[in-house]
Every structure is written in C-alpha cells, then in structure tokens.
C-alpha positions, 0 to 999 in steps of 0.5 A: 204325937205324929204332928209333934215329931214332924214339928220337931224333925223340921225345925231341927232340919231348918236349923240345919239348912240356915247354917249350910246356907249360913256357910255357904255365904261365908265361903262365898264372901272370901272367895269374892275378897279373894277375887276382888283382891287380885284384880285391884292387884293387877291394878296396881292397888293394895289389897283389901284385908278384913281387918281394914273393912272393919277398922274404916267402917261403912265409908272409906277413901281408897287409897291414891294409886300411884300412877306409872311412868307411861301414865306420867308421860301420857299426861303430860303429851296430853297438857303440852298439846292442851297448852298450845294455841291454836291455828 
C-alpha cells in the first residue's frame, strides 16, 4: 500500500514539475522574442510577431533593410573610388 501511495505521489508531482517547466520555457521564449525585437528595432528591422512566425512557416526571408543616407553616401564613395583608374 505504501508503495502505491508513493507511486501516485511521484506521478502527481512529476506532472506538476513538467507543467512548471513548460510554463518556464514559454516565459523564456517570450522574453527572448522581446529581446530580439529590441535588437531588431535598434538595427532598423521591423519587429517579429508571433503571427508572422506562424504565417511564414519555418523558412522565411527577412525583409530588406532600409539603409540610412550615411550608409548610401559611404557606398557611393567606395564605388567611386573603385571606378578610378590605378596610377
């Protein structure tokens, strides 16, 4: 009888523990998504939403990043320097 009680208790506690771990995983995923969105926002990319992940599927292309005027000017300078003949 004591063995049955211990088996039932272990099964019950294990279920609660697994549920607690699953909730922790969900919380950490949400936190990671928030951190990634913060970094993407700093870099100029649109944030990732949960609906976007579901709609896109596992493989998706990220949107093209819009460059700043400073980056465009720097790229033009590099292109102009490459087009000059070497002396």
